[in-house]
Structure formats: structure tokens, C-alpha cells
C-alpha positions as CSV (number, residue, x, y, z in Angstrom):
1,M,82.1,98.4,93.7
2,E,85.4,97.3,91.6
3,D,85.8,99.0,87.9
4,S,84.9,97.0,84.9
5,P,87.7,96.8,82.2
6,L,87.1,99.1,80.4
7,Q,87.0,101.5,83.6
8,L,90.2,100.6,84.8
9,A,91.8,100.9,81.9
10,K,90.6,104.4,80.4
11,R,91.5,105.4,84.4
12,E,95.3,103.7,83.4
13,M,94.8,106.0,80.1
14,Q,94.4,109.0,82.2
15,L,97.3,108.6,84.7
16,S,99.9,108.1,81.9
17,L,98.3,111.1,80.2
18,R,99.1,113.1,83.6
19,N,102.3,111.5,83.8
20,K,105.4,113.9,83.4
21,P,108.3,111.0,83.7
22,V,105.8,109.0,80.9
23,W,105.8,111.5,78.4
24,V,109.6,112.5,79.1
25,G,110.1,108.3,78.7
26,L,108.4,108.3,75.2
27,F,110.2,111.6,73.7
28,A,113.3,110.2,74.5
29,A,112.7,106.6,72.9
30,G,111.2,108.2,70.0
31,F,114.2,110.6,69.6
32,I,117.0,107.7,69.8
33,L,114.4,105.4,67.7
34,G,114.6,108.4,65.0
35,L,118.4,109.1,65.5
36,A,119.0,105.1,64.8
37,G,116.2,104.7,61.8
38,P,116.0,101.0,63.0
39,F,113.7,98.8,60.4
40,G,115.3,100.8,57.3
41,T,113.4,104.1,58.2
42,D,117.1,105.7,57.6
43,Q,116.6,104.6,53.6
44,V,113.6,105.8,53.2
45,L,113.7,109.1,56.2
46,R,115.6,112.0,56.3
47,L,116.4,112.8,60.0
48,I,113.9,115.4,60.8
49,P,110.5,113.5,59.4
50,R,112.2,110.4,61.1
51,L,112.2,112.0,63.9
52,I,108.7,112.8,63.9
53,Y,107.6,109.3,62.7
54,W,109.2,107.5,64.9
55,T,107.8,109.8,68.2
56,A,104.6,109.9,66.8
57,L,104.4,105.8,66.8
58,T,106.2,105.3,70.0
59,I,103.6,107.5,71.6
60,G,100.6,106.3,69.9
61,F,101.8,102.7,70.1
62,Y,102.8,103.0,74.1
63,F,99.1,104.0,74.9
64,V,97.1,101.7,72.6
65,G,99.3,98.6,74.4
66,S,99.0,100.4,77.5
67,F,94.9,100.2,77.1
68,I,94.7,97.2,75.4
69,G,96.8,95.2,77.7
70,T,95.5,96.6,80.3
71,F,91.5,96.0,79.3
72,L,92.6,92.3,78.4
73,N,94.8,91.7,81.7
74,R,91.4,92.4,83.3
75,V,89.1,90.5,81.5
76,F,91.5,87.8,81.9
77,A,91.5,88.0,85.6
78,A,87.6,87.8,86.2
79,W,88.2,85.1,84.5
80,N,90.2,83.6,87.0
81,L,93.4,82.7,84.9
82,P,96.1,82.4,86.2
83,F,98.0,86.2,86.9
84,W,101.3,86.3,84.8
85,P,100.0,83.8,81.9
86,S,97.3,86.6,81.7
87,V,99.6,89.1,81.5
88,V,101.9,87.3,78.6
89,I,98.2,87.1,76.7
90,A,97.3,90.4,77.6
91,G,100.7,91.6,75.5
92,A,100.4,89.4,73.0
93,G,97.1,90.9,72.1
94,A,98.6,94.7,72.7
95,G,101.3,93.5,70.3
96,L,99.2,92.6,67.5
97,A,96.6,95.6,67.6
98,I,99.6,97.4,67.3
99,F,101.2,95.4,64.3
100,L,98.2,95.4,63.0
101,I,97.8,99.6,62.9
102,L,101.8,99.8,62.1
103,M,101.3,97.7,58.9
104,G,98.4,100.3,58.3
105,I,100.6,103.0,58.7
106,N,103.5,101.9,56.3
107,I,101.3,101.0,53.9
108,A,99.6,104.4,53.6
109,L,103.4,105.8,53.9
110,F,105.6,103.3,52.2
111,D,106.1,101.0,49.0
112,V,105.4,97.6,51.4
113,P,105.4,94.9,49.5
114,L,101.9,93.0,50.4
115,D,102.7,89.9,48.4
116,C,105.6,89.1,51.5
117,A,104.1,86.9,53.9
118,T,107.6,86.3,55.4
119,C,108.6,89.8,56.1
120,H,105.0,90.5,57.7
121,I,104.9,87.1,60.0
122,I,108.7,88.3,61.3
123,L,107.5,91.9,61.8
124,G,104.3,90.7,63.5
125,A,106.7,88.0,65.7
126,N,109.0,90.9,66.4
127,V,106.3,93.0,67.2
128,V,104.4,90.7,69.5
129,G,107.5,89.7,71.5
130,I,108.4,93.4,72.3
131,S,105.4,93.2,73.8
132,I,104.9,90.5,75.8
133,I,108.6,91.3,77.2
134,V,107.5,95.2,77.5
135,T,104.4,94.3,79.2
136,V,105.5,91.3,81.7
137,A,108.5,94.1,82.4
138,I,106.0,96.7,83.8
139,V,104.0,94.6,85.8
140,Y,107.0,93.2,87.3
141,I,108.0,96.7,88.1
142,Q,104.5,97.3,89.5
143,Q,104.5,94.1,91.4
144,S,107.6,95.1,93.0
145,L,106.6,98.8,94.1
146,L,103.3,97.1,95.5
147,Q,105.3,95.0,97.8
148,S,108.0,97.4,98.7
149,A,105.9,100.1,99.2
150,P,106.6,101.8,103.2
151,V,104.4,102.0,105.6
152,Q,104.7,105.5,107.4
153,E,103.3,105.9,110.6
154,G,103.2,108.3,112.9
155,A,100.8,111.3,114.7
156,G,99.3,114.0,112.6
157,A,98.4,115.1,109.5
158,P,98.0,111.7,107.2
159,A,101.3,110.4,105.4
160,I,99.4,109.7,102.8
161,L,98.3,113.4,101.9
162,K,102.1,113.6,100.8
163,R,101.7,111.2,98.2
164,L,98.9,113.6,96.5
165,P,99.2,116.5,94.4
166,L,98.9,120.1,96.4
167,E,95.6,121.1,94.8
168,K,94.2,117.7,96.5
169,R,95.8,117.5,99.8
170,G,92.1,117.6,102.4
171,A,90.5,115.8,104.9
172,L,90.4,112.5,103.9
173,V,86.8,111.1,103.0
174,S,87.9,107.5,101.6
175,M,90.5,105.1,100.4
176,S,88.9,102.0,98.1
177,V,90.5,99.4,95.7
178,S,91.0,100.3,92.4
179,D,93.0,96.7,90.5
180,H,96.8,97.7,91.4
181,Y,95.7,101.2,93.1
182,V,93.8,102.9,95.8
183,E,91.7,105.2,95.0
184,V,92.2,108.3,97.6
185,V,89.3,110.9,97.7
186,T,89.9,114.3,99.9
187,E,87.6,117.4,100.4
188,K,89.4,118.5,97.5
189,G,89.6,115.6,94.6
190,T,90.6,112.4,93.8
191,E,93.4,110.7,93.1
192,L,94.7,107.2,92.5
193,L,98.2,105.6,94.3
194,L,100.0,102.5,93.1
195,M,100.2,100.7,96.7
196,R,97.8,98.6,99.0
197,L,95.2,99.7,100.9
198,T,96.5,97.9,104.0
199,D,99.6,100.4,103.4
200,A,97.3,103.1,102.9
201,M,95.4,102.8,105.8
202,G,98.6,102.8,108.0
203,E,99.5,106.4,106.6
204,T,95.6,108.1,107.7
205,G,98.2,109.8,111.1
206,D,95.0,110.7,113.4
207,T,92.4,110.6,111.0
208,Q,89.5,108.5,112.8
209,G,88.3,106.1,110.1
210,L,87.0,102.3,109.8
211,Q,87.5,99.7,106.9
212,V,84.2,99.1,106.8
213,H,84.5,96.6,103.3
214,R,87.9,94.3,101.7
215,S,88.0,97.3,99.8
216,H,87.1,100.4,101.2
217,W,88.2,102.3,104.5
218,V,86.2,105.4,105.3
219,A,86.4,108.6,107.6
220,L,84.3,108.3,110.1
221,D,83.9,111.9,110.0
222,A,83.1,111.6,106.9
223,I,79.9,109.5,107.4
224,K,76.5,110.7,106.7
225,G,73.8,108.3,106.9
226,A,74.1,104.4,107.6
227,R,71.5,101.7,106.5
228,R,71.4,98.2,107.3
229,E,70.6,96.0,103.9
230,G,70.4,92.5,106.0
231,A,73.5,91.0,107.2
232,K,75.3,94.3,104.9
233,A,74.8,98.1,105.6
234,V,75.2,100.7,103.2
235,L,77.2,104.2,104.3
236,T,76.4,107.6,102.8
237,L,79.7,109.4,103.1
238,T,79.5,113.5,103.1
239,D,79.6,113.5,99.3
240,G,76.5,111.7,98.1
241,R,79.0,108.7,97.4
242,E,77.4,105.4,98.8
243,I,79.8,102.9,100.1
244,P,79.3,99.5,100.9
245,A,80.3,97.9,104.5
246,S,80.3,94.2,104.4
247,R,78.6,92.0,107.2
248,T,82.8,91.1,108.5
249,Y,82.3,95.0,109.3
250,V,79.3,95.5,111.2
251,P,80.5,94.7,114.6
252,S,82.8,97.7,114.0
253,L,80.7,100.1,112.8
254,K,78.4,99.7,116.1
255,E,81.0,100.4,118.0
256,A,81.8,103.4,116.5
257,G,78.0,104.6,116.4
258,V,77.4,104.4,113.2
259,L,75.2,101.4,113.0
260,P,72.4,101.0,116.2
261,R,73.4,98.1,118.2
């Protein structure tokens, strides 16, 4: 049960909206650009309007680019295109969208000559190129974090709970793969974490649970019911959700007493 490209893009947006470092970085970048006044904005805007202009553009373009880039990258992945070419094409698509929005804003606010095709081509190439570079850099950093994510082992409380906000720390219910993230569900809420499912399972501590699918892990205490569907199975959890169990993991469910032998 993987998210659709649109659902994943929305989740990425929600994560960014709740991420304080992202907002700090965006305001800092907007402030620096406002002071520098690139692309001639220092000639047509005073300092305060220029700061507002660049801060608004930075925030808007970040979220537009992130949304479109994530959406396109997931679409290309569904088409089984090579990973890095997909990232580059997604970055170019996001850059093109940003360029069109930028042109619309500049036409509305400034006296932009529409007959200077060379000017628009140069600006578009710069925007698309920067978008590709930023997209590739972000994905590379994410991949590096995935490869270096530490697996914390030990008895007692699940170490993975330390990664969650305080208000969402509770008994583990399930963990599911969502692209590069793991959706951790507890009795107190849901959170997406940038890590691998195998690493997340290594941080469950004394919680008794089973991997029931290549994309799902469930806590045994959270299983309310189970039914067979051919060679596979479907688990009903205490929160009402249903999690599929693939044929590979049915023997483990039988061993745990979840399914009859």
C-alpha cells in the first residue's frame, strides 16, 4: 500500500511545513538575496520591498519546486526509469514551473520586455539549471543519510521513540515504508522518519513485533484480527487499519500464533 505520487508530494509538503530548520533556511536565503538584489532588483526595488520580494519568492519557489519535483520523481520511478536520470528530469520540470511563475510575477510587477527572447531563454536556463543542481544535491544528501542512519540496539523502551515528537511517543503499533521514509504509528499519533525499515525495526527494543511484508512491520499487541486471503493474509490492527501480510511472512505469523497452523 504505497502512496500515490500526489499523496507522497503532499506528505513531503507537510513535512517541510513542520520543519523549523527549513523555515530558518528559507528566511535566511530570502534575506541574503534581498540584500544582494540579484537580476537587477537592486535597481528597481528599495531595500524593504526587495527583502519582502525575495523572501516571498524563496519560500514560494521552494515549496513549488519540492512538490513538483517529488511528484515527477515518483511518477518516473513508477515507470521504472533509472533513479538519477529521473531526479535530474524532475529537477528540470520543477525549474520550468518555477521559471513560468517567475515570469508571471515579473511581468505583473515590473516593466519586463516580452520581445527579448534571448533574455528569457538565459533566465530560464539559469532557473532550470539551478533547480537541477539543488534537486540532485538534496536527493544525494537524503541518500547519504539513509546509508549512514545508525541502528540503535538495546533493551527497554524502543529507541525509535526518541526520534518522535514528545506528544507522539507511545506504544508502537506499526511501521510502513513510504518511499524514502518510514511511517511510524504509535497509540498517540503518526510520524514520517527519514530512514530504512530495516533500521527502524532494529530500534523497536523489547516491543514484540513481526515484519509481515517487505513494506510493513506490526507490533503483536496491536493485531486485533487476522484472516487468510489465499496464500497471503490481512491483519486488522487495534486502530482499525488493515495491513497486508505477504506469503513469505505467513509462516512467521503462524509461529507467533496470529494465524492457525
